[in-house]
C-alpha positions, 0 to 999 in steps of 0.5 A: 500500499502506497499512500501520501501525507502532508507535513505541516509547518509545525512538522506535523503529519496527516496519515491518510485514513486508510492507512490509519485503518490498516495500522489499527491507529486511533487518535492519541495512539503513539507511532515510532519511525525508523529511519534508514538509508531507504527512508523511514517506516512508521510503526504503531507502538502497542502497549500491553494491556495494563489490566491483564495481569489482574485477569483471574485475580478474584477467582482464588482464595486470597485476592491481592491486597490494594498495596500489591496492586498499587506496586504492580501498577507502579511497575507497569508504568515505569516500563512505558 
């Protein structure tokens, strides 16, 4: 797929709707640019679901304490 975009005077670029759909991009999503000798590649940055670690945590006898949940969330945020 080859599409064109336009760079504004502020350095912003409009990604065509067909490319956004193809890449699954929505407003607020982050992308990375990898520049090489042949040009640049645009890739979406996929962030792991922060709630995935809690899936099934309430099915056991001892759910995590609020302190454990806060500590896990702080670790997750430090990796972003």
